[in-house]
SEVOMI-563241 format. One record per atom (N, C-alpha, C, CB): atom name; x, y, z. Coordinates in nm, 3 decimals, always signed. Each point is the difference from the previous one (the first is absolute). Glycine has a CB too. Example, Ala and Ser with C-alpha at 12.3 -4.5 7.8 and 13.67 -1.06 7.14 Angstrom:
2
N,+1.319,-0.569,+0.780
CA,-0.089,+0.119,+0.000
C,+0.090,+0.120,+0.000
CB,-0.189,-0.117,+0.125
N,+0.154,+0.222,-0.197
CA,+0.082,+0.119,+0.006
C,-0.077,+0.109,+0.073
CB,+0.118,-0.063,-0.215
This chain:
97
N,+0.083,-0.119,+0.000
CA,-0.083,+0.119,+0.000
C,+0.088,+0.125,+0.000
CB,-0.183,-0.125,+0.121
N,+0.138,+0.225,-0.192
CA,+0.070,+0.128,-0.005
C,-0.034,+0.081,+0.126
CB,-0.005,-0.002,-0.255
N,+0.099,+0.086,+0.298
CA,-0.020,+0.080,+0.122
C,-0.121,+0.092,-0.013
CB,+0.246,-0.010,+0.044
N,-0.269,+0.062,-0.162
CA,-0.115,+0.089,-0.020
C,-0.132,-0.076,+0.004
CB,+0.144,+0.151,-0.137
N,-0.141,-0.281,+0.111
CA,-0.122,-0.081,+0.010
C,-0.027,-0.046,+0.142
CB,+0.037,-0.074,-0.234
N,+0.065,+0.072,+0.318
CA,-0.017,-0.043,+0.139
C,-0.062,+0.112,+0.082
CB,+0.197,-0.155,-0.021
N,-0.139,+0.275,+0.014
CA,-0.053,+0.116,+0.073
C,-0.108,+0.066,-0.085
CB,+0.221,+0.036,+0.120
N,-0.345,-0.044,-0.075
CA,-0.110,+0.057,-0.079
C,-0.014,+0.149,+0.028
CB,-0.118,-0.222,+0.004
N,+0.104,+0.259,+0.124
CA,-0.011,+0.141,+0.036
C,+0.020,+0.015,+0.150
CB,-0.157,+0.045,-0.194
N,+0.193,+0.075,+0.241
CA,+0.007,+0.021,+0.144
C,-0.141,+0.013,+0.059
CB,+0.225,+0.113,-0.026
N,-0.240,-0.153,+0.150
CA,-0.129,+0.012,+0.069
C,-0.002,+0.134,+0.072
CB,-0.021,-0.254,+0.029
N,-0.083,+0.333,-0.056
CA,-0.011,+0.133,+0.059
C,-0.114,-0.004,+0.103
CB,+0.089,+0.113,-0.213
N,-0.053,-0.110,+0.340
CA,-0.099,+0.000,+0.108
C,+0.063,+0.065,+0.122
CB,-0.112,-0.210,-0.090
N,+0.031,+0.236,+0.191
CA,+0.052,+0.060,+0.122
C,+0.101,-0.091,+0.067
CB,-0.216,+0.123,+0.031
N,+0.187,-0.251,-0.030
CA,+0.091,-0.095,+0.064
C,+0.133,-0.007,-0.074
CB,-0.197,-0.132,+0.081
N,+0.193,+0.133,-0.214
CA,+0.125,-0.008,-0.076
C,+0.084,+0.127,+0.017
CB,-0.113,-0.150,-0.166
N,+0.048,+0.266,+0.178
CA,+0.074,+0.124,+0.025
C,+0.066,-0.004,+0.138
CB,-0.159,+0.127,-0.149
N,+0.091,-0.184,+0.248
CA,+0.058,-0.011,+0.134
C,+0.120,-0.095,+0.000
CB,-0.227,+0.046,+0.100
N,+0.222,-0.149,-0.181
CA,+0.110,-0.096,-0.006
C,+0.124,+0.057,-0.069
CB,-0.169,-0.183,-0.003
N,+0.151,+0.283,-0.084
CA,+0.114,+0.060,-0.069
C,+0.097,+0.063,+0.099
CB,-0.145,+0.042,-0.200
N,+0.094,+0.012,+0.310
CA,+0.086,+0.059,+0.102
C,+0.092,-0.105,+0.063
CB,-0.177,+0.173,+0.045
N,+0.134,-0.300,-0.046
CA,+0.079,-0.109,+0.056
C,+0.090,-0.066,-0.104
CB,-0.180,-0.038,+0.165
N,+0.177,+0.088,-0.288
CA,+0.082,-0.059,-0.107
C,-0.066,-0.118,-0.067
CB,+0.199,+0.076,+0.122
N,-0.333,-0.085,-0.112
CA,-0.075,-0.110,-0.061
C,-0.089,+0.056,-0.110
CB,+0.006,-0.133,+0.216
N,-0.003,+0.068,-0.331
CA,-0.079,+0.044,-0.115
C,-0.094,-0.112,-0.042
CB,+0.187,+0.154,-0.077
N,-0.308,-0.118,+0.040
CA,-0.103,-0.097,-0.033
C,-0.028,+0.002,-0.150
CB,-0.102,+0.026,+0.229
N,+0.098,-0.145,-0.290
CA,-0.023,-0.014,-0.143
C,-0.106,-0.105,-0.026
CB,+0.236,+0.070,-0.047
N,-0.312,-0.049,-0.061
CA,-0.086,-0.105,-0.054
C,+0.088,-0.079,-0.096
CB,-0.219,+0.137,+0.025
N,+0.224,-0.268,-0.007
CA,+0.093,-0.082,-0.079
C,-0.076,-0.110,-0.073
CB,+0.184,+0.049,+0.163
N,-0.116,-0.112,-0.256
CA,-0.055,-0.111,-0.075
C,-0.033,-0.114,+0.096
CB,+0.133,+0.067,-0.206
N,-0.247,-0.132,+0.185
CA,-0.044,-0.107,+0.090
C,+0.097,-0.118,+0.003
CB,-0.234,+0.070,-0.045
N,+0.308,-0.092,-0.062
CA,+0.088,-0.116,-0.010
C,+0.143,+0.030,+0.044
CB,-0.143,-0.082,-0.185
N,+0.173,+0.205,+0.221
CA,+0.135,+0.038,+0.041
C,+0.026,-0.041,+0.144
CB,-0.004,+0.193,-0.161
N,+0.125,-0.241,+0.189
CA,+0.036,-0.034,+0.137
C,+0.095,+0.106,+0.055
CB,-0.030,-0.246,-0.047
N,+0.064,+0.232,+0.176
CA,+0.073,+0.105,+0.071
C,+0.136,+0.032,-0.063
CB,-0.116,-0.072,+0.207
N,+0.187,-0.030,-0.252
CA,+0.131,+0.023,-0.061
C,-0.013,+0.081,-0.129
CB,+0.083,-0.215,+0.100
N,-0.182,+0.181,-0.182
CA,-0.022,+0.074,-0.124
C,-0.040,+0.144,+0.029
CB,-0.069,-0.212,-0.114
N,-0.012,+0.235,+0.217
CA,-0.042,+0.135,+0.035
C,+0.119,+0.083,+0.046
CB,-0.227,-0.087,+0.065
N,+0.313,+0.029,+0.018
CA,+0.119,+0.072,+0.048
C,+0.093,+0.034,-0.116
CB,-0.018,-0.118,+0.220
N,+0.037,+0.025,-0.313
CA,+0.086,+0.026,-0.116
C,-0.061,+0.107,-0.090
CB,+0.084,-0.235,+0.011
N,-0.216,+0.235,-0.025
CA,-0.067,+0.099,-0.085
C,+0.013,+0.140,+0.059
CB,-0.162,-0.176,-0.077
N,+0.146,+0.190,+0.210
CA,+0.014,+0.131,+0.065
C,+0.144,+0.049,-0.015
CB,-0.184,-0.056,+0.165
N,+0.281,-0.034,-0.149
CA,+0.142,+0.037,-0.015
C,+0.029,+0.045,-0.143
CB,+0.062,-0.163,+0.181
N,-0.118,+0.092,-0.279
CA,+0.025,+0.032,-0.140
C,-0.067,+0.130,-0.043
CB,+0.018,-0.244,-0.045
N,-0.142,+0.266,+0.088
CA,-0.076,+0.117,-0.045
C,+0.046,+0.127,+0.071
CB,-0.194,-0.148,-0.048
N,+0.212,+0.141,+0.181
CA,+0.029,+0.119,+0.079
C,+0.146,+0.013,+0.041
CB,-0.232,-0.012,+0.081
N,+0.311,-0.095,-0.095
CA,+0.142,+0.007,+0.035
C,+0.026,+0.013,+0.149
CB,+0.038,+0.101,-0.221
N,-0.118,-0.167,+0.303
CA,+0.017,+0.004,+0.146
C,+0.022,-0.142,+0.052
CB,-0.145,+0.209,+0.017
N,+0.201,-0.218,+0.104
CA,+0.023,-0.130,+0.062
C,-0.119,-0.036,+0.087
CB,+0.250,+0.037,-0.004
N,-0.305,-0.156,-0.016
CA,-0.119,-0.046,+0.072
C,+0.043,-0.085,+0.119
CB,-0.137,+0.006,-0.213
N,+0.080,+0.025,+0.330
CA,+0.032,-0.077,+0.121
C,-0.100,-0.114,+0.021
CB,+0.101,+0.206,+0.100
N,-0.230,-0.180,-0.126
CA,-0.103,-0.099,+0.029
C,-0.121,+0.023,-0.088
CB,+0.082,-0.019,+0.237
N,-0.151,-0.090,-0.271
CA,-0.124,+0.008,-0.077
C,-0.107,-0.082,+0.072
CB,+0.129,+0.030,-0.219
N,-0.245,+0.031,+0.238
CA,-0.115,-0.071,+0.056
C,-0.112,+0.007,-0.101
CB,+0.069,+0.054,+0.239
N,-0.136,-0.166,-0.260
CA,-0.109,-0.004,-0.097
C,-0.129,-0.044,+0.067
CB,+0.164,-0.050,-0.184
N,-0.275,+0.091,+0.123
CA,-0.131,-0.045,+0.047
C,-0.097,+0.005,-0.118
CB,+0.045,+0.083,+0.236
N,-0.145,-0.169,-0.229
CA,-0.105,-0.001,-0.100
C,-0.115,+0.084,+0.051
CB,+0.070,-0.230,-0.084
N,-0.117,+0.323,+0.002
CA,-0.115,+0.083,+0.035
C,-0.122,-0.066,-0.063
CB,+0.139,+0.216,+0.013
N,-0.232,-0.256,+0.070
CA,-0.118,-0.071,-0.048
C,-0.096,+0.092,-0.073
CB,+0.025,-0.160,+0.189
N,-0.110,+0.100,-0.271
CA,-0.101,+0.079,-0.071
C,-0.115,+0.033,+0.094
CB,+0.063,-0.109,-0.219
N,-0.129,+0.222,+0.192
CA,-0.112,+0.044,+0.081
C,-0.128,-0.004,-0.084
CB,+0.153,+0.148,+0.141
N,-0.266,-0.178,-0.078
CA,-0.125,+0.006,-0.075
C,-0.040,+0.146,-0.026
CB,-0.073,-0.220,+0.102
N,+0.028,+0.248,-0.221
CA,-0.044,+0.135,-0.038
C,-0.137,-0.010,-0.066
CB,+0.240,+0.079,-0.029
N,-0.313,+0.030,+0.038
CA,-0.133,+0.007,-0.060
C,-0.020,+0.135,-0.064
CB,-0.088,-0.162,+0.168
N,+0.026,+0.164,-0.283
CA,-0.038,+0.124,-0.066
C,-0.141,-0.021,-0.054
CB,+0.243,+0.060,-0.062
N,-0.338,-0.008,+0.138
CA,-0.140,-0.023,-0.039
C,-0.037,-0.145,+0.026
CB,+0.014,+0.182,-0.174
N,-0.067,-0.246,+0.072
CA,-0.040,-0.140,+0.013
C,+0.113,-0.097,-0.033
CB,-0.231,+0.069,-0.055
N,+0.333,-0.022,-0.013
CA,+0.108,-0.091,-0.039
C,+0.100,-0.016,+0.114
CB,-0.028,+0.069,-0.241
N,+0.073,-0.192,+0.259
CA,+0.095,-0.033,+0.105
C,+0.128,-0.052,-0.063
CB,-0.186,-0.050,+0.161
N,+0.295,+0.066,-0.088
CA,+0.127,-0.051,-0.048
C,+0.103,+0.005,+0.111
CB,-0.055,+0.074,-0.232
N,+0.179,-0.094,+0.194
CA,+0.110,+0.003,+0.097
C,+0.116,+0.076,-0.063
CB,-0.073,-0.220,+0.106
N,+0.153,+0.284,-0.019
CA,+0.123,+0.063,-0.048
C,+0.103,-0.110,-0.022
CB,-0.051,+0.217,+0.124
N,+0.158,-0.183,-0.191
CA,+0.105,-0.098,-0.025
C,+0.086,-0.022,+0.124
CB,+0.002,+0.066,-0.242
N,+0.046,-0.187,+0.259
CA,+0.100,-0.028,+0.103
C,+0.136,+0.037,-0.058
CB,-0.141,-0.189,+0.105
N,+0.235,+0.235,-0.020
CA,+0.132,+0.039,-0.048
C,+0.104,-0.025,+0.107
CB,-0.103,+0.171,-0.148
N,+0.230,-0.161,+0.110
CA,+0.110,-0.027,+0.091
C,+0.072,+0.130,+0.034
CB,+0.026,-0.231,-0.095
N,+0.003,+0.248,+0.225
CA,+0.066,+0.121,+0.049
C,+0.135,-0.038,+0.058
CB,-0.223,+0.110,+0.048
N,+0.324,-0.027,-0.074
CA,+0.133,-0.022,+0.056
C,+0.044,+0.125,+0.075
CB,+0.058,-0.161,-0.187
N,-0.011,+0.141,+0.310
CA,+0.057,+0.109,+0.078
C,+0.151,-0.023,+0.002
CB,-0.211,+0.030,+0.145
N,+0.284,+0.062,-0.206
CA,+0.144,-0.012,-0.019
C,+0.071,+0.092,+0.099
CB,-0.030,-0.059,-0.245
N,+0.114,+0.001,+0.330
CA,+0.080,+0.080,+0.093
C,+0.140,+0.015,-0.058
CB,-0.135,-0.082,+0.201
N,+0.180,+0.207,-0.209
CA,+0.131,+0.027,-0.057
C,+0.107,-0.003,+0.107
CB,-0.107,+0.138,-0.178
N,+0.231,-0.151,+0.133
CA,+0.114,+0.004,+0.092
C,+0.009,+0.139,+0.060
CB,+0.124,-0.177,-0.134
N,-0.065,+0.190,+0.254
CA,+0.011,+0.132,+0.063
C,+0.075,+0.100,-0.091
CB,-0.002,-0.111,+0.227
N,-0.055,+0.231,-0.238
CA,+0.061,+0.104,-0.082
C,-0.050,+0.003,-0.143
CB,+0.196,-0.019,+0.142
N,-0.273,-0.080,-0.185
CA,-0.052,-0.006,-0.137
C,-0.137,+0.066,-0.004
CB,+0.128,-0.213,-0.047
N,-0.160,+0.277,-0.068
CA,-0.130,+0.065,-0.020
C,-0.044,-0.017,-0.144
CB,+0.049,+0.166,+0.181
N,-0.180,-0.167,-0.203
CA,-0.059,+0.002,-0.133
C,-0.081,+0.129,-0.010
CB,-0.008,-0.257,-0.018
N,+0.038,+0.338,-0.081
CA,-0.076,+0.123,-0.021
C,-0.121,-0.032,-0.088
CB,+0.209,+0.143,+0.022
N,-0.315,-0.198,+0.041
CA,-0.119,-0.040,-0.076
C,-0.080,+0.119,-0.048
CB,-0.008,-0.208,+0.132
N,-0.010,+0.304,-0.044
CA,-0.090,+0.110,-0.030
C,+0.076,+0.132,+0.000
CB,-0.191,-0.127,+0.101
N,+0.286,+0.139,-0.190
CA,+0.080,+0.122,-0.008
C,-0.088,+0.115,-0.044
CB,+0.207,-0.132,-0.054
N,-0.191,+0.246,+0.119
CA,-0.075,+0.118,-0.037
C,-0.144,-0.002,+0.048
CB,+0.147,+0.018,-0.195
N,-0.184,-0.115,+0.277
CA,-0.138,-0.009,+0.047
C,-0.024,+0.092,+0.121
CB,-0.008,-0.237,-0.084
N,+0.114,+0.293,+0.139
CA,-0.016,+0.088,+0.116
C,-0.061,+0.132,-0.043
CB,+0.196,-0.109,+0.113
N,-0.280,+0.164,-0.028
CA,-0.059,+0.130,-0.030
C,+0.087,+0.110,+0.062
CB,-0.234,-0.101,-0.009
N,+0.230,+0.218,-0.053
CA,+0.085,+0.111,+0.046
C,-0.050,+0.065,+0.123
CB,+0.063,+0.037,-0.228
């Protein structure tokens, strides 16, 4: 698998922003990727040293719109902890003046 196919997108939430202060970054990843592939992909794409990777499966939720029912997709989440002193500038220029 290519590194760009493993890392789908960063997860943007209050919890993920709080984890950035601890040096942990959250990504939505390919369902078939394992921890070693995720660590190598983060190193290749961002050029940082990875200390630890934790993964979890996010289950689908039931949704309704009017009379039609369905479910959201299940997906895989990875929380990547970087080595001390390493940073990823995910949201450059996002600060307000």
